[in-house]
N, C-alpha and C positions, 0 to 999 in steps of 0.2 A: 504494500500500500504506500509506503514511504517513497519507494523508487518510482511508482506510478505518478505520484504527485510531483516529484522532482522532474520527471520527464515532461509532464504537462506545463510546469512553470518555466521550463527552458524555452517553451514556445510562446509564452506570453510576452508581448512587447514591453520594453523597459518602462515606458510611461504608465503602463497599467499594473506593474508589479506592486506599487504601493497599496493597491486595493486588495492584495492577496494575503496579507497577514491575517491569520486566524488560528483558532484552536477548535478541535472537535473531539468528541468522545466516540470510540469505536469498540466493537466487540468482534473477536475472532475466535471461533471454536469455543465459545463460552468464556473466553478470557477478556477482561475489560482493559481498555487502554485509552491513550490519547495520542493525537497527532497534531503538532503545532507547526505553523509556518512562521518563521522568524525572519524579519527583514532588518538588516543593520546598515545604516549609511556608511559610506567609505569617504575618506578625505578627497579622493579623486572625483567624487560626484557619482560614483557607482553605488552598488548595493550588494551586500553579502546576503544570500538567500540560503536559509537552513531549514530543512524539513526534519523534525525531530519526533520520533515515535517511541512511546513507552507502552509495553504490554506486560501486565501482571503475570508472574509465574503461576502455573497451574497448582502446584502442590507446596512450593516453598515460598517464604516471604520474599518480597522484592520484585523487581521488574527487569525485563530485557529492554535494551534500547536499540533503535535502528535510526541511522542518520543518512541524509543525502544533502548535498548542497553545492553551490557554485557562486561565482562572482559575476555580476552583470553590469555592463557599463552603458552610458547614454548612447554610444554609437552602435549598440546592439551586440557587441562582442561579449563572449562568455569565456570565463576562465575557470578551470576546476579548482576545488579546494584540496589542499594536501591533507594527509592523515593528521598531521599536527594541528591543522586549522579546526578540526572537529573536537579536539580535546576539551575545549570549554563547554561543550554541549552534551557530554555523556555522563 
């Protein structure tokens, strides 16, 4: 689900990304979770887009996390996030 939302957001024009920040509750196989779309402005005028999903474990306490994200710039270019870029989100 997180990767699907990331793929969708990569197709959204830069000027419309600001309207995409949201959070939602989901259920997968009886497990509850959340998916959040986080938009952070960059000094360059671009935006960092992070899709963050948490899904509660079935039998143990805690949650699993899934992340996707990228950098988007006003000229419509996209740059990937490195593994280290995700560390603040898990």
